[in-house]
Structures are given as C-alpha cells and as structure tokens.
VEXDOTOR-759912 format. One line per field, with one value per atom (N, C-alpha, C): x, y, z; residue in three letters. Coordinates in steps of 0.05 Angstrom, whole numbers, m for minus. Layout:
N
x (X|...)
y (Y|...)
z (Z|...)
residu (ALA|...)
This chain:
235
x (17|0|18|11|28|24|44|42|17|10|m14|m39|m41|m64|m66|m43|m42|m52|m42|m51|m81|m91|m120|m136|m127|m142|m141|m117|m114|m133|m134|m151|m181|m188|m216|m223|m205|m210|m214|m197|m201|m228|m238|m264|m286|m282|m301|m303|m279|m279|m292|m287|m300|m330|m339|m368|m380|m365|m375|m380|m362|m365|m389|m396|m417|m444|m444|m469|m478|m503|m513|m496|m495|m478|m482|m507|m511|m499|m501|m490|m459|m448|m419|m408|m422|m413|m414|m435|m438|m415|m408|m387|m360|m354|m330|m330|m353|m354|m348|m358|m352|m322|m309|m280|m266|m274|m261|m266|m289|m296|m284|m274|m264|m236|m216|m188|m181|m164|m156|m136|m135|m154|m180|m203|m228|m238|m224|m233|m218|m232|m219|m208|m186|m175|m193|m194|m211|m199|m215|m204|m196|m175|m166|m186|m188|m206|m193|m206|m195|m205|m188|m194|m189|m208|m204|m180|m170|m146|m151|m129|m131|m128|m147|m147|m139|m117|m109|m116|m133|m141|m130|m109|m96|m85|m68|m56|m26|m11|18|32|21|33|33|15|14|23|28|35|65|81|110|120|108|117|146|164|191|208|198|212|218|237|242|219|212|190|196|176|179|189|192|202|181|158|137|124|107|96|77|64|46|62|84|102|113|120|129|107|82|60|57|61|60|81|105|126|120|108|100|79|60|39|51|70|83|99|113|130|113|88|70|52|59|44|15|9|m19|m22|m37|m39|m60|m53|m71|m57|m69|m57|m63|m46|m49|m51|m72|m76|m73|m52|m47|m59|m82|m96|m93|m70|m65|m55|m63|m55|m45|m22|m11|m30|m35|m52|m81|m89|m117|m131|m156|m172|m194|m210|m232|m252|m256|m274|m265|m238|m227|m230|m224|m226|m255|m273|m302|m310|m301|m309|m296|m272|m258|m266|m276|m280|m299|m323|m341|m329|m313|m300|m279|m265|m244|m257|m279|m292|m303|m314|m324|m302|m279|m257|m243|m236|m219|m233|m258|m274|m257|m248|m231|m245|m230|m241|m236|m217|m210|m202|m212|m206|m193|m169|m155|m159|m172|m177|m157|m138|m117|m120|m141|m147|m156|m154|m163|m142|m116|m95|m95|m100|m100|m124|m146|m170|m162|m148|m140|m119|m100|m79|m91|m113|m127|m148|m152|m172|m200|m206|m233|m252|m277|m297|m296|m293|m290|m315|m339|m363|m364|m351|m349|m330|m308|m289|m302|m316|m330|m351|m366|m386|m374|m352|m339|m328|m315|m304|m326|m348|m370|m382|m386|m398|m379|m353|m333|m334|m335|m336|m361|m383|m409|m408|m397|m395|m378|m355|m338|m351|m365|m379|m402|m416|m438|m427|m402|m389|m378|m381|m372|m344|m332|m305|m305|m284|m280|m264|m266|m254|m235|m212|m193|m189|m197|m193|m166|m151|m124|m126|m125|m128|m104|m108|m87|m91|m70|m72|m60|m67|m55|m38|m19|m2|m19|m9|m24|m30|m15|m20|m46|m60|m87|m108|m100|m119|m129|m132|m139|m167|m186|m213|m213|m200|m199|m183|m161|m144|m158|m172|m186|m210|m224|m246|m237|m215|m204|m195|m180|m170|m193|m214|m236|m255|m255|m275|m269|m244|m237|m249|m245|m256|m286|m298|m327|m338|m326|m335|m331|m308|m302|m322|m329|m348|m376|m384|m411|m414|m393|m394|m382|m373|m361|m337|m320|m296|m272|m250|m225|m212|m194|m182|m153|m137|m110|m112|m109|m115|m97|m71|m53|m32|m34|m16|13|19|47|56|44|53|82|98|126|143|130|145|142|117|112|109|105|99|122|147|170|189|208|229|246|255|272|257|231|214|224|236|245|263|277|295|280|254|238|224|229|214|233|222|237|241|255|262|237|215|190|178|187|176|147|137|110|108|126|125|147|140|160|180|205|226|226|244|244|248|264|269|245|225|201|179|183|161|156|177|173|156|161|145|116|111|84|69|83|71|66|85|82|57|50|26|0|2|m21|m25|m3|m4|m20|m18|m34|m64|m74|m102|m110|m92|m96|m98|m80|m79|m103|m116|m141|m164|m163|m187|m180|m156|m150|m166|m182|m200|m184)
y (m24|0|25|45|69|86|105|123|140|148|165|149|124|108|104|99|95|120|144|169|174|167|171|153|128|110|119|129|139|162|181|204|196|177|168|154|138|124|143|164|185|197|203|215|196|170|150|148|148|147|171|195|219|217|205|201|183|163|144|159|178|192|211|221|241|232|209|198|175|167|143|119|100|77|62|55|39|52|79|92|91|95|94|67|46|19|14|25|22|36|60|75|61|50|35|10|m3|m27|m21|3|11|14|26|30|3|m15|m42|m57|m54|m70|m58|m34|m21|m12|m30|m22|m2|17|37|25|33|52|38|52|39|42|58|63|45|30|12|29|20|34|32|54|54|35|17|m2|12|3|16|14|35|34|19|m1|m17|m6|m6|4|m19|m22|m42|m36|m55|m51|m34|m25|m14|m37|m40|m61|m50|m60|m51|m72|m65|m84|m72|m84|m73|m94|m85|m103|m104|m109|m113|m88|m64|m40|m39|m55|m56|m83|m102|m130|m135|m114|m116|m133|m131|m146|m138|m157|m152|m139|m137|m123|m143|m136|m151|m147|m169|m167|m146|m130|m109|m82|m80|m55|m39|m51|m37|m15|1|25|17|m6|m14|m20|m34|m39|m13|6|32|47|43|56|45|19|7|20|24|36|65|79|107|109|91|91|86|67|61|84|98|121|144|146|167|157|134|123|118|111|104|74|64|36|24|23|12|m10|m33|m55|m52|m63|m61|m90|m94|m120|m115|m126|m122|m146|m142|m163|m159|m148|m142|m167|m169|m192|m182|m190|m182|m191|m173|m179|m176|m168|m166|m143|m147|m126|m118|m98|m89|m112|m128|m151|m171|m176|m194|m183|m157|m144|m144|m140|m140|m167|m188|m215|m223|m212|m219|m202|m178|m159|m168|m179|m187|m204|m224|m242|m228|m209|m194|m176|m164|m146|m162|m186|m202|m213|m220|m231|m211|m188|m169|m145|m140|m118|m92|m82|m59|m33|m14|12|31|22|38|19|24|7|24|16|29|13|25|11|20|3|10|m10|m6|m24|m8|m20|m7|m6|m6|m4|m28|m52|m75|m76|m63|m61|m45|m22|m5|m19|m32|m46|m67|m79|m99|m88|m62|m49|m56|m62|m70|m46|m51|m29|m13|13|30|33|29|29|6|m16|m39|m33|m20|m12|7|26|46|32|13|m1|m17|m32|m48|m32|m10|7|20|26|38|18|m7|m28|m34|m34|m40|m17|7|30|29|23|21|m1|m24|m47|m41|m28|m21|m1|18|38|24|6|m9|m25|m34|m50|m32|m6|12|23|20|29|54|70|93|83|98|89|110|100|116|104|118|109|120|102|109|111|135|139|133|127|120|134|134|144|122|124|106|122|109|123|135|156|170|154|132|116|101|102|90|108|131|150|170|195|216|212|202|198|176|154|132|140|153|162|181|201|221|208|190|177|160|145|128|145|166|183|196|204|218|201|175|158|156|158|156|180|204|228|227|217|215|198|175|156|169|180|192|214|230|252|240|221|209|194|181|164|177|202|216|201|191|177|194|188|203|194|210|204|213|195|202|205|229|233|216|214|198|185|159|143|147|149|150|179|198|226|229|243|246|222|201|177|172|171|165|190|213|237|257|247|264|257|275|269|245|230|206|188|184|168|139|130|102|94|113|108|101|107|101|74|60|34|11|m13|m37|m41|m62|m67|m69|m77|m80|m53|m32|m5|m2|m20|m20|m16|m30|m31|m13|6|23|6|16|2|9|m3|1|30|44|72|90|80|96|91|71|64|87|100|122|144|149|170|161|136|126|130|124|129|158|175|204|214|201|209|200|178|167|180|184|191|215|238|261|256|241|235|213|194|172|182|199|208|225|237|252|235|210|193|169|168|146|150|130|134|140)
z (0|0|0|m16|m18|7|10|33|31|6|3|11|3|10|40|53|82|97|87|99|97|72|67|86|88|106|135|143|171|176|157|161|162|144|143|169|180|204|228|228|250|248|224|221|231|224|233|263|276|305|318|306|316|313|291|287|308|315|336|362|368|394|394|370|369|358|346|334|350|345|358|351|369|366|340|332|308|283|280|257|258|282|284|277|286|279|249|237|208|193|202|189|191|215|219|202|199|183|153|144|116|112|132|130|128|145|146|120|108|84|58|59|34|38|36|38|16|22|2|m17|m43|m55|m62|m60|m65|m93|m109|m137|m156|m173|m192|m215|m227|m250|m274|m289|m313|m334|m344|m364|m389|m402|m427|m449|m466|m488|m511|m521|m543|m569|m589|m616|m636|m654|m675|m692|m706|m722|m747|m760|m786|m806|m823|m843|m870|m882|m908|m928|m947|m969|m995|m1004|m1028|m1047|m1065|m1085|m1080|m1101|m1098|m1087|m1091|m1081|m1051|m1038|m1009|m998|m1016|m1008|m1009|m1011|m1011|m1034|m1057|m1080|m1087|m1089|m1097|m1075|m1051|m1029|m1007|m990|m966|m947|m933|m914|m893|m888|m868|m878|m904|m916|m931|m935|m950|m934|m948|m935|m912|m914|m892|m867|m870|m847|m836|m853|m844|m829|m838|m824|m796|m792|m765|m747|m758|m743|m736|m755|m750|m728|m729|m708|m681|m680|m654|m644|m663|m655|m644|m653|m643|m621|m609|m586|m592|m617|m624|m623|m603|m599|m617|m643|m663|m678|m679|m694|m724|m741|m770|m781|m797|m811|m841|m852|m881|m896|m909|m924|m954|m962|m990|m1004|m1029|m1046|m1073|m1081|m1107|m1129|m1148|m1171|m1166|m1141|m1135|m1150|m1156|m1168|m1149|m1157|m1139|m1136|m1157|m1155|m1134|m1134|m1114|m1086|m1083|m1057|m1047|m1065|m1058|m1047|m1060|m1051|m1025|m1019|m995|m970|m975|m954|m932|m938|m917|m896|m904|m885|m869|m881|m867|m846|m853|m834|m810|m815|m794|m776|m788|m773|m756|m768|m755|m741|m749|m737|m736|m759|m760|m753|m743|m738|m762|m779|m803|m825|m849|m872|m894|m902|m924|m949|m969|m995|m1016|m1022|m1042|m1065|m1080|m1103|m1127|m1150|m1174|m1196|m1188|m1207|m1226|m1217|m1234|m1252|m1243|m1261|m1285|m1281|m1303|m1321|m1309|m1325|m1343|m1334|m1350|m1368|m1367|m1384|m1377|m1351|m1343|m1344|m1347|m1347|m1322|m1325|m1302|m1285|m1298|m1282|m1262|m1270|m1251|m1228|m1235|m1214|m1194|m1205|m1188|m1170|m1181|m1166|m1144|m1151|m1130|m1107|m1113|m1092|m1075|m1088|m1073|m1054|m1064|m1047|m1024|m1029|m1008|m987|m996|m977|m960|m972|m957|m937|m945|m927|m903|m908|m885|m866|m877|m860|m845|m857|m844|m821|m824|m802|m780|m783|m762|m766|m790|m796|m812|m808|m825|m849|m871|m896|m908|m917|m932|m959|m980|m1008|m1017|m1030|m1041|m1071|m1081|m1110|m1126|m1151|m1170|m1196|m1213|m1240|m1258|m1284|m1304|m1323|m1337|m1356|m1378|m1391|m1411|m1436|m1440|m1464|m1464|m1441|m1439|m1452|m1459|m1471|m1450|m1459|m1440|m1426|m1442|m1431|m1409|m1415|m1396|m1371|m1376|m1353|m1335|m1347|m1331|m1316|m1329|m1315|m1292|m1297|m1276|m1252|m1257|m1235|m1220|m1235|m1222|m1206|m1211|m1196|m1166|m1159|m1130|m1115|m1127|m1114|m1114|m1136|m1138|m1115|m1111|m1090|m1062|m1058|m1032|m1025|m1045|m1040|m1034|m1050|m1047|m1020|m1012|m988|m964|m967|m944|m932|m950|m942|m946|m932|m935|m961|m972|m998|m999|m1009|m1018|m1049|m1060|m1088|m1107|m1101|m1118|m1101|m1100|m1083|m1090|m1116|m1125|m1132|m1119|m1123|m1114|m1130|m1123|m1130|m1141|m1149|m1179|m1188|m1216|m1233|m1221|m1236|m1236|m1233|m1232|m1255|m1259|m1279|m1269|m1288|m1281|m1262|m1267|m1249|m1248|m1269|m1270|m1247|m1236|m1214|m1188|m1188|m1164|m1165|m1187|m1190|m1192|m1188|m1192|m1222|m1229|m1257|m1275|m1264|m1281|m1288|m1274|m1278|m1271|m1255|m1246|m1216|m1202|m1173|m1161|m1144|m1131|m1116|m1115|m1101|m1071|m1057|m1028|m1020|m1035|m1028|m1031|m1047|m1051|m1031|m1014|m995|m975|m966|m947|m960|m985|m999|m1002|m1006|m1008|m981|m960|m933|m929|m938|m935|m950|m971|m986|m971|m957|m943|m915|m901|m873|m866|m880|m872|m871|m890|m890|m870|m867|m848|m819|m811|m783|m776|m796|m790|m780|m788|m783|m765|m755|m736|m711|m703|m679|m654)
residu (MET|MET|MET|SER|SER|SER|ALA|ALA|ALA|LEU|LEU|LEU|SER|SER|SER|GLU|GLU|GLU|ASN|ASN|ASN|LEU|LEU|LEU|ARG|ARG|ARG|SER|SER|SER|ASP|ASP|ASP|PHE|PHE|PHE|THR|THR|THR|LYS|LYS|LYS|LEU|LEU|LEU|ALA|ALA|ALA|ARG|ARG|ARG|ALA|ALA|ALA|ALA|ALA|ALA|VAL|VAL|VAL|ARG|ARG|ARG|HIS|HIS|HIS|LEU|LEU|LEU|ALA|ALA|ALA|LYS|LYS|LYS|PRO|PRO|PRO|TRP|TRP|TRP|GLY|GLY|GLY|VAL|VAL|VAL|LEU|LEU|LEU|LEU|LEU|LEU|LEU|LEU|LEU|ALA|ALA|ALA|LEU|LEU|LEU|VAL|VAL|VAL|ALA|ALA|ALA|LEU|LEU|LEU|HIS|HIS|HIS|PRO|PRO|PRO|TRP|TRP|TRP|PRO|PRO|PRO|ILE|ILE|ILE|PHE|PHE|PHE|ALA|ALA|ALA|ALA|ALA|ALA|THR|THR|THR|PRO|PRO|PRO|PRO|PRO|PRO|VAL|VAL|VAL|THR|THR|THR|THR|THR|THR|GLY|GLY|GLY|PRO|PRO|PRO|ILE|ILE|ILE|LEU|LEU|LEU|VAL|VAL|VAL|VAL|VAL|VAL|GLY|GLY|GLY|ASP|ASP|ASP|SER|SER|SER|LEU|LEU|LEU|SER|SER|SER|ALA|ALA|ALA|GLU|GLU|GLU|TYR|TYR|TYR|GLY|GLY|GLY|LEU|LEU|LEU|LYS|LYS|LYS|ARG|ARG|ARG|GLY|GLY|GLY|THR|THR|THR|GLY|GLY|GLY|TRP|TRP|TRP|VAL|VAL|VAL|ALA|ALA|ALA|LEU|LEU|LEU|MET|MET|MET|GLU|GLU|GLU|LYS|LYS|LYS|GLN|GLN|GLN|LEU|LEU|LEU|ALA|ALA|ALA|SER|SER|SER|GLU|GLU|GLU|LYS|LYS|LYS|LYS|LYS|LYS|ALA|ALA|ALA|VAL|VAL|VAL|ARG|ARG|ARG|VAL|VAL|VAL|VAL|VAL|VAL|ASN|ASN|ASN|ALA|ALA|ALA|SER|SER|SER|ILE|ILE|ILE|SER|SER|SER|GLY|GLY|GLY|ASP|ASP|ASP|THR|THR|THR|THR|THR|THR|SER|SER|SER|GLY|GLY|GLY|GLY|GLY|GLY|ARG|ARG|ARG|SER|SER|SER|ARG|ARG|ARG|LEU|LEU|LEU|PRO|PRO|PRO|ALA|ALA|ALA|LEU|LEU|LEU|LEU|LEU|LEU|ALA|ALA|ALA|GLN|GLN|GLN|HIS|HIS|HIS|LYS|LYS|LYS|PRO|PRO|PRO|SER|SER|SER|LEU|LEU|LEU|VAL|VAL|VAL|VAL|VAL|VAL|LEU|LEU|LEU|GLU|GLU|GLU|LEU|LEU|LEU|GLY|GLY|GLY|GLY|GLY|GLY|ASN|ASN|ASN|ASP|ASP|ASP|ALA|ALA|ALA|LEU|LEU|LEU|ARG|ARG|ARG|GLY|GLY|GLY|LEU|LEU|LEU|PRO|PRO|PRO|LEU|LEU|LEU|ASP|ASP|ASP|MET|MET|MET|THR|THR|THR|GLU|GLU|GLU|LYS|LYS|LYS|ASN|ASN|ASN|LEU|LEU|LEU|THR|THR|THR|VAL|VAL|VAL|MET|MET|MET|THR|THR|THR|GLN|GLN|GLN|ALA|ALA|ALA|ALA|ALA|ALA|LYS|LYS|LYS|LYS|LYS|LYS|ALA|ALA|ALA|GLY|GLY|GLY|ALA|ALA|ALA|ARG|ARG|ARG|VAL|VAL|VAL|LEU|LEU|LEU|LEU|LEU|LEU|VAL|VAL|VAL|GLY|GLY|GLY|MET|MET|MET|GLN|GLN|GLN|VAL|VAL|VAL|PRO|PRO|PRO|PRO|PRO|PRO|ASN|ASN|ASN|TYR|TYR|TYR|GLY|GLY|GLY|SER|SER|SER|ALA|ALA|ALA|TYR|TYR|TYR|SER|SER|SER|ALA|ALA|ALA|THR|THR|THR|PHE|PHE|PHE|TYR|TYR|TYR|GLY|GLY|GLY|LEU|LEU|LEU|PHE|PHE|PHE|GLU|GLU|GLU|LYS|LYS|LYS|ILE|ILE|ILE|ALA|ALA|ALA|ARG|ARG|ARG|ALA|ALA|ALA|GLU|GLU|GLU|LYS|LYS|LYS|ALA|ALA|ALA|ALA|ALA|ALA|LEU|LEU|LEU|VAL|VAL|VAL|PRO|PRO|PRO|PHE|PHE|PHE|PHE|PHE|PHE|LEU|LEU|LEU|LYS|LYS|LYS|GLY|GLY|GLY|ILE|ILE|ILE|ALA|ALA|ALA|ASP|ASP|ASP|VAL|VAL|VAL|ASP|ASP|ASP|ALA|ALA|ALA|ALA|ALA|ALA|ALA|ALA|ALA|ALA|ALA|ALA|ASN|ASN|ASN|PHE|PHE|PHE|GLN|GLN|GLN|ALA|ALA|ALA|ASP|ASP|ASP|ARG|ARG|ARG|ILE|ILE|ILE|HIS|HIS|HIS|PRO|PRO|PRO|ASN|ASN|ASN|GLU|GLU|GLU|GLN|GLN|GLN|SER|SER|SER|GLN|GLN|GLN|ALA|ALA|ALA|ARG|ARG|ARG|MET|MET|MET|LEU|LEU|LEU|ALA|ALA|ALA|ASN|ASN|ASN|VAL|VAL|VAL|TRP|TRP|TRP|PRO|PRO|PRO|GLU|GLU|GLU|LEU|LEU|LEU|LYS|LYS|LYS|LYS|LYS|LYS|ILE|ILE|ILE|ILE|ILE|ILE|PRO|PRO|PRO)
C-alpha cells in the first residue's frame, strides 16, 4: 500500500472514530464497518479503451511485391503509429494482382474476422492495367466502402492514375472515380498514391526493374502520401 493510500485510510479512520463519539452507536458501527470493508484505494482503475485494427485491403503496391518483408509502406506505417504512441494494430490483407472484384469478394469475411475501426482501400490499379470497365471498378469500390462503413469502420480510399498511353478519356475517368466515390460516401481520400514517385522526372529510378512496382526507397514516400489523410481519421 502506498504512503498516500495509508494516509488517506488513517484520516478516514479518524473521522469515523469521531463520528462514533458524536453519533448514535448503530451509525458509528456502520461507518467503521464501511472503512473495514473497503481497503484503500477503493476506486478501480478505468479499463483501457480498445480500438479495432486498421485493415489494409490492397494489391501488390501494399503487399511488398519484390521487397524484403517489413520494408513496405504498410510496415512503415506500423512503425510510424508506434512512434507516435498510437496503440492501433495493423492488418495487411493485401494480395498481389488483386482487383476491386477480388477485394469486394474478400472484404465481408475480413470485416467479420478483424472488426476494424478503419479500412484502407488500395485497389483499382490492376483493373486499369487490364482495361476492365470503369463502371465496374466504381461499383466495386462503392460497395466496399459502404460495407466497411456499415461494419462501423472509417474508410480511406487510395487513389491511383494510369499512364497517358491508356488515352486521356480513360485516364481522366479512372482518376476521377476515386474522388467521386469519396465525396458520395463521405470517405477520406489520398488523391494519388504515387505522387512524387511516378509523376517526376527520371521516375524510372523510383521503380523496380519492371517499372510498375515502386522500389524500397520509394516506400517512405508512399507512406508520406497516405499519412496526412490517415492520421485525420485514426480513432
């Protein structure tokens, strides 16, 4: 027992004894009994508030494709959270090659299993690379966003762009659908995941040999693009 607790008990006992001298005996006995039955400290500690994990549902850009384990932007995000004393677990459910259709089919089970407080949706790039209908991509991302919100999670959409050789109309529509969904569903948005990586001079130096996947040195920049929007909505 701490010195403070001992002093508090001593003071309270003195008050109880004084009460016995001045009050009727039954009340004094009751007061002393209360002191005896409640050793100090009598207040239980407040239980810690638990927060569901951050669930990342993405493709190869989040699955550490071609990288050493623990060097991708999601792993760096875990370290950033720890450094800022944010007790939030991260579940990386990203799969290389995944599309929005794949993510949509996987999401219900992931939500039920992990009960996240925040869902990061980093999908759509493979839809564009395969030339899939963009109305399907938009529908899938919308359904995923709605499902995550219904499960009680906040949502962060990670936007992408495609190279100009896909045509200006397709590129503009693809880029705009992320903002469109975010606005309609009141979700947070990273406008362009690879800003400062793919849209700079000598961009090839930021990628692996396939010129599709950012290299290890680019992962910190990817996190830097996500972090400002992420930290706004961390519960």
